[in-house]
DSSP file (Angstrom, degrees, kcal/mol; ACC not computed):
  #  RESIDUE AA STRUCTURE BP1 BP2  ACC     N-H-->O    O-->H-N    N-H-->O    O-->H-N    TCO  KAPPA ALPHA  PHI   PSI    X-CA   Y-CA   Z-CA
    1    1 A X              0   0    0      0, 0.0    41,-0.1     0, 0.0    42,-0.1   0.000 360.0 360.0 360.0 135.8    0.0    0.0    0.0
    2    2 A X     >  -     0   0    0     39,-0.3     4,-2.3     1,-0.1     5,-0.2  -0.296 360.0-109.3 -71.2 159.8    1.4    3.4   -0.9
    3    3 A X  H  > S+     0   0    0      1,-0.2     4,-1.9     2,-0.2     5,-0.1   0.887 120.7  50.0 -58.6 -39.2    2.0    6.0    1.8
    4    4 A X  H  > S+     0   0    0      2,-0.2     4,-2.3     1,-0.2    -1,-0.2   0.887 108.9  51.7 -67.2 -37.3   -1.0    8.1    0.6
    5    5 A X  H  > S+     0   0    0      2,-0.2     4,-1.7     1,-0.2    -2,-0.2   0.889 107.7  53.0 -65.3 -38.2   -3.2    5.0    0.6
    6    6 A X  H  X S+     0   0    0     -4,-2.3     4,-0.9     2,-0.2    -1,-0.2   0.908 109.0  50.1 -60.0 -41.5   -2.2    4.3    4.2
    7    7 A X  H >X S+     0   0    0     -4,-1.9     3,-0.6     1,-0.2     4,-0.5   0.903 110.9  47.8 -64.6 -41.8   -3.1    7.9    5.1
    8    8 A X  H 3X S+     0   0    0     -4,-2.3     4,-0.6     1,-0.2     3,-0.3   0.769 107.1  58.5 -69.7 -25.1   -6.6    7.5    3.4
    9    9 A X  H 3X S+     0   0    0     -4,-1.7     4,-2.6     1,-0.2     5,-0.2   0.698  86.5  79.6 -77.3 -18.8   -7.1    4.2    5.2
   10   10 A X  H <X S+     0   0    0     -4,-0.9     4,-2.5    -3,-0.6     5,-0.2   0.918  92.6  46.4 -58.2 -47.9   -6.7    5.8    8.7
   11   11 A X  H  X S+     0   0    0     -4,-0.5     4,-2.4    -3,-0.3    -1,-0.2   0.868 112.8  51.7 -63.9 -32.4  -10.3    7.2    8.8
   12   12 A X  H  X S+     0   0    0     -4,-0.6     4,-2.3     2,-0.2    -2,-0.2   0.932 111.7  45.7 -66.9 -45.0  -11.6    3.9    7.7
   13   13 A X  H  X S+     0   0    0     -4,-2.6     4,-1.9     2,-0.2    -2,-0.2   0.887 112.1  51.9 -65.1 -38.4   -9.7    2.0   10.4
   14   14 A X  H  X>S+     0   0    0     -4,-2.5     4,-3.1    -5,-0.2     5,-0.6   0.914 109.1  50.5 -63.4 -42.5  -10.8    4.6   12.9
   15   15 A X  I  X>S+     0   0    0     -4,-2.4     5,-3.0     1,-0.2     4,-0.6   0.928 110.6  49.0 -59.3 -45.6  -14.4    4.1   11.9
   16   16 A X  I  <5S+     0   0    0     -4,-2.3     5,-0.3     1,-0.2    -1,-0.2   0.852 117.8  41.2 -64.2 -34.0  -14.1    0.3   12.2
   17   17 A X  I  <5S+     0   0    0     -4,-1.9    -2,-0.2    -5,-0.2    -1,-0.2   0.894 130.9  18.7 -80.3 -42.5  -12.6    0.7   15.7
   18   18 A X  I  <5S+     0   0    0     -4,-3.1     4,-0.4    -5,-0.2    -3,-0.2   0.919 131.0  26.6 -99.6 -55.1  -14.7    3.5   17.2
   19   19 A X  I >X<S+     0   0    0     -4,-0.6     4,-2.2    -5,-0.6     3,-0.9   0.843 104.8  70.0 -86.9 -35.0  -18.0    3.9   15.3
   20   20 A X  H 3><S+     0   0    0     -5,-3.0     4,-2.3     1,-0.3    -1,-0.2   0.867  96.2  53.0 -57.8 -41.8  -18.8    0.5   13.8
   21   21 A X  H 34 S+     0   0    0     -5,-0.3    -1,-0.3     1,-0.2    -2,-0.1   0.840 113.7  45.0 -62.4 -29.3  -19.5   -1.2   17.1
   22   22 A X  H <4 S+     0   0    0     -3,-0.9    -2,-0.2    -4,-0.4    -1,-0.2   0.835 113.2  48.7 -81.5 -33.9  -22.0    1.5   18.0
   23   23 A X  H  < S-     0   0    0     -4,-2.2    -2,-0.2     1,-0.1    -3,-0.2   0.877 100.2-150.5 -73.7 -38.0  -23.7    1.6   14.6
   24   24 A X     <  -     0   0    0     -4,-2.3     2,-0.7    -5,-0.2    -1,-0.1  -0.205  31.0 -51.1  90.0 174.3  -24.1   -2.2   14.4
   25   25 A X  S    S+     0   0    0      1,-0.1    -4,-0.0    -4,-0.1    -5,-0.0  -0.774  75.2 125.4 -91.9 118.0  -24.2   -4.5   11.4
   26   26 A X        +     0   0    0     -2,-0.7    -1,-0.1     3,-0.1     2,-0.1   0.127  26.4 151.6-155.6  24.1  -26.6   -3.4    8.7
   27   27 A X        -     0   0    0      1,-0.1     5,-0.1     2,-0.1    -2,-0.0  -0.386  36.7-152.4 -69.8 139.6  -24.6   -3.1    5.6
   28   28 A X  S    S+     0   0    0     -2,-0.1    39,-2.5    37,-0.1     2,-0.3   0.649  75.3  60.8 -82.5 -17.4  -26.4   -3.7    2.3
   29   29 A X  E    S-a   67   0A   0     37,-0.2     2,-0.4     2,-0.0    39,-0.2  -0.721  82.2-112.6-113.3 159.0  -23.4   -5.0    0.5
   30   30 A X  E    S+a   68   0A   0     37,-2.2    39,-2.5    -2,-0.3     2,-0.2  -0.986 103.7  36.1-127.2 120.7  -21.0   -7.9    0.9
   31   31 A X  S    S-     0   0    0     -2,-0.4    38,-0.1    37,-0.2    -1,-0.1   0.574 109.5-109.6 -71.3 164.5  -18.1   -7.1    1.7
   32   32 A X     >  -     0   0    0     -2,-0.2     4,-2.8     1,-0.1     5,-0.2  -0.119  27.0-106.2 -61.0 162.7  -19.0   -4.2    4.0
   33   33 A X  H  > S+     0   0    0      1,-0.2     4,-2.4     2,-0.2     5,-0.1   0.870 120.2  49.6 -61.5 -38.0  -18.2   -0.7    2.8
   34   34 A X  H  > S+     0   0    0      2,-0.2     4,-2.2     1,-0.2    -1,-0.2   0.910 112.7  46.3 -70.4 -40.0  -15.2   -0.4    5.2
   35   35 A X  H  > S+     0   0    0      2,-0.2     4,-2.3     1,-0.2    -2,-0.2   0.898 113.0  51.2 -65.2 -39.6  -13.7   -3.7    4.1
   36   36 A X  H  X S+     0   0    0     -4,-2.8     4,-2.8     2,-0.2    -2,-0.2   0.918 109.5  50.1 -61.0 -45.0  -14.3   -2.7    0.5
   37   37 A X  H  X S+     0   0    0     -4,-2.4     4,-2.4     2,-0.2     5,-0.2   0.921 111.5  47.2 -62.5 -45.3  -12.5    0.6    1.1
   38   38 A X  H  X S+     0   0    0     -4,-2.2     4,-2.1     1,-0.2    -1,-0.2   0.914 114.7  46.4 -63.8 -42.3   -9.5   -1.0    2.7
   39   39 A X  H  X S+     0   0    0     -4,-2.3     4,-2.8     2,-0.2     5,-0.3   0.902 112.1  50.7 -66.7 -40.4   -9.2   -3.6    0.0
   40   40 A X  H  X S+     0   0    0     -4,-2.8     4,-2.7     2,-0.2     5,-0.4   0.911 111.7  47.7 -64.0 -41.9   -9.6   -1.0   -2.8
   41   41 A X  H  X S+     0   0    0     -4,-2.4     4,-1.3     8,-0.3   -39,-0.3   0.894 115.6  45.0 -65.3 -39.7   -6.9    1.2   -1.3
   42   42 A X  H  < S+     0   0    0     -4,-2.1    -2,-0.2    -5,-0.2    -1,-0.2   0.914 120.8  38.3 -69.3 -42.4   -4.6   -1.8   -0.9
   43   43 A X  H  < S+     0   0    0     -4,-2.8    -2,-0.2    -5,-0.2    -3,-0.2   0.860 131.6  22.1 -79.1 -38.2   -5.2   -3.2   -4.4
   44   44 A X  H  X S-     0   0    0     -4,-2.7     4,-0.5     1,-0.3     5,-0.3   0.473 100.8-123.8-115.7  -4.4   -5.4    0.0   -6.4
   45   45 A X  H  X  -     0   0    0     -4,-1.3     4,-1.0    -5,-0.4     5,-0.4  -0.308  45.9 -50.9  88.0-175.2   -3.6    2.7   -4.5
   46   46 A X  H  > S+     0   0    0      3,-0.2     4,-1.8     2,-0.1     5,-0.2   0.918 127.6  43.0 -70.4 -46.8   -4.7    6.1   -3.2
   47   47 A X  H  > S+     0   0    0      2,-0.2     4,-1.9     3,-0.2    -2,-0.1   0.990 126.1  26.8 -68.8 -61.6   -6.2    7.6   -6.4
   48   48 A X  H  X S+     0   0    0     -4,-0.5     4,-2.7     2,-0.2     5,-0.2   0.901 124.6  50.5 -70.5 -40.3   -8.2    4.8   -7.9
   49   49 A X  H  X S+     0   0    0     -4,-1.0     4,-2.4    -5,-0.3    -8,-0.3   0.895 111.3  48.8 -64.3 -40.0   -8.8    3.0   -4.6
   50   50 A X  H  X S+     0   0    0     -4,-1.8     4,-2.5    -5,-0.4    -1,-0.2   0.894 111.9  49.4 -65.0 -39.9  -10.1    6.2   -3.0
   51   51 A X  H  X S+     0   0    0     -4,-1.9     4,-2.5    -5,-0.2    -2,-0.2   0.927 112.0  47.8 -63.8 -45.7  -12.4    6.8   -6.0
   52   52 A X  H  X S+     0   0    0     -4,-2.7     4,-2.1     2,-0.2    -2,-0.2   0.909 113.3  48.3 -62.3 -42.1  -13.8    3.3   -5.8
   53   53 A X  H  X S+     0   0    0     -4,-2.4     4,-2.4     2,-0.2    -2,-0.2   0.922 112.6  47.5 -64.9 -44.7  -14.3    3.6   -2.0
   54   54 A X  H  X S+     0   0    0     -4,-2.5     4,-2.1     1,-0.2    -2,-0.2   0.906 111.7  50.9 -63.6 -41.3  -16.0    6.9   -2.3
   55   55 A X  H  X S+     0   0    0     -4,-2.5     4,-1.1     1,-0.2    -1,-0.2   0.893 111.0  48.9 -62.3 -40.1  -18.2    5.7   -5.1
   56   56 A X  H  X S+     0   0    0     -4,-2.1     4,-0.6     2,-0.2     3,-0.5   0.917 109.8  50.3 -66.6 -43.9  -19.2    2.6   -3.0
   57   57 A X  H >< S+     0   0    0     -4,-2.4     3,-0.9     1,-0.2    -1,-0.2   0.873 107.8  54.6 -63.2 -36.3  -20.1    4.7    0.0
   58   58 A X  H 3< S+     0   0    0     -4,-2.1    -1,-0.2     1,-0.2    -2,-0.2   0.779 106.3  52.0 -67.9 -25.8  -22.2    7.0   -2.1
   59   59 A X  H 3< S+     0   0    0     -4,-1.1     2,-1.6    -3,-0.5     6,-0.4   0.582  86.3  94.5 -83.0  -9.9  -24.2    3.9   -3.3
   60   60 A X    <<  +     0   0    0     -3,-0.9     2,-0.3    -4,-0.6    -1,-0.1  -0.598  58.9 106.0 -89.1  81.8  -24.8    2.8    0.3
   61   61 A X  S >  S-     0   0    0     -2,-1.6     3,-2.4     4,-0.2    -3,-0.0  -0.940  86.2 -90.3-148.5 166.1  -28.2    4.3    1.0
   62   62 A X  T 3  S+     0   0    0     -2,-0.3    -2,-0.0     1,-0.3    -3,-0.0   0.757 126.6  42.9 -55.6 -27.5  -31.8    2.9    1.2
   63   63 A X  T 3  S+     0   0    0      0, 0.0    -1,-0.3     0, 0.0    -3,-0.1   0.373 101.0  91.0-100.3   4.9  -32.5    3.4   -2.5
   64   64 A X  S <  S-     0   0    0     -3,-2.4    -4,-0.1     1,-0.2    -5,-0.1  -0.019  84.6 -75.4 -83.9-167.0  -29.1    2.1   -3.6
   65   65 A X        -     0   0    0     -6,-0.4     2,-0.3     2,-0.0    -1,-0.2  -0.016  40.6-163.7 -80.4-171.9  -28.1   -1.4   -4.5
   66   66 A X        +     0   0    0      2,-0.1   -37,-0.2    -6,-0.1     2,-0.2  -0.962  38.2  55.7-162.6 168.5  -27.4   -4.4   -2.4
   67   67 A X  E    S-a   29   0A   0    -39,-2.5   -37,-2.2    -2,-0.3     2,-0.4  -0.612  91.6  -5.6 104.0-161.0  -25.8   -7.8   -2.5
   68   68 A X  E     +a   30   0A   0    -39,-0.2     2,-0.2    -2,-0.2   -37,-0.2  -0.604  59.6 162.8 -78.6 122.9  -22.3   -9.1   -3.5
   69   69 A X        -     0   0    0    -39,-2.5     3,-0.1    -2,-0.4    -2,-0.1  -0.692  15.0-171.3-143.5  83.4  -20.1   -6.3   -4.8
   70   70 A X        -     0   0    0     -2,-0.2     2,-0.2     1,-0.1   -39,-0.1  -0.275  36.2 -90.4 -76.2 163.5  -16.4   -7.1   -4.8
   71   71 A X    >   -     0   0    0      1,-0.1     3,-1.9     2,-0.1     5,-0.1  -0.529  54.4 -98.7 -67.3 134.3  -13.5   -4.7   -5.6
   72   72 A X  T 3  S+     0   0    0      1,-0.3    -1,-0.1    -2,-0.2     3,-0.1  -0.327 110.2  25.4 -57.0 134.7  -12.8   -4.7   -9.3
   73   73 A X  T 3  S+     0   0    0      1,-0.3    -1,-0.3     3,-0.1     2,-0.2   0.454  90.6 132.4  89.8   1.9   -9.7   -7.0  -10.0
   74   74 A X    <   -     0   0    0     -3,-1.9    -1,-0.3     1,-0.1    -4,-0.1  -0.500  63.1-127.6 -84.5 158.5  -10.2   -9.2   -6.9
   75   75 A X  S    S+     0   0    0     -2,-0.2    -1,-0.1    -3,-0.1    -3,-0.0   0.579  74.3 112.2 -80.1  -9.2  -10.1  -12.9   -7.1
   76   76 A X        -     0   0    0     -5,-0.1     2,-0.3     3,-0.0    -3,-0.1  -0.346  46.5-171.6 -66.0 143.2  -13.4  -13.3   -5.4
   77   77 A X        -     0   0    0     -2,-0.0    -2,-0.0    -7,-0.0    -1,-0.0  -0.969  34.3 -88.3-132.5 152.1  -16.3  -14.7   -7.5
   78   78 A X        -     0   0    0     -2,-0.3     2,-0.4     1,-0.1    -9,-0.0  -0.307  43.2-123.6 -59.7 138.0  -20.0  -14.9   -6.6
   79   79 A X              0   0    0      1,-0.1    -1,-0.1    -3,-0.0    -3,-0.0  -0.697 360.0 360.0 -85.3 133.2  -20.8  -18.2   -4.9
   80   80 A X              0   0    0     -2,-0.4    -1,-0.1     0, 0.0    -2,-0.1   0.450 360.0 360.0 -84.7 360.0  -23.5  -20.2   -6.7
């Protein structure tokens, strides 16, 4: 992970440590938005990973999508 990606991952890690236990589990997507953001930053770096993470968080609302949504370029495939 690039140094800038590490810097962008800090708020995500802080959210997972501090706020996530209080908010509870209610994510519409699999993997969760915070896990998606960390994986996108690790896999694609700060610019593209940050863009992918921001785009995913913007889709996470009651009228957005749901279901399995892996980071582009990951080896995960939908389970049948």
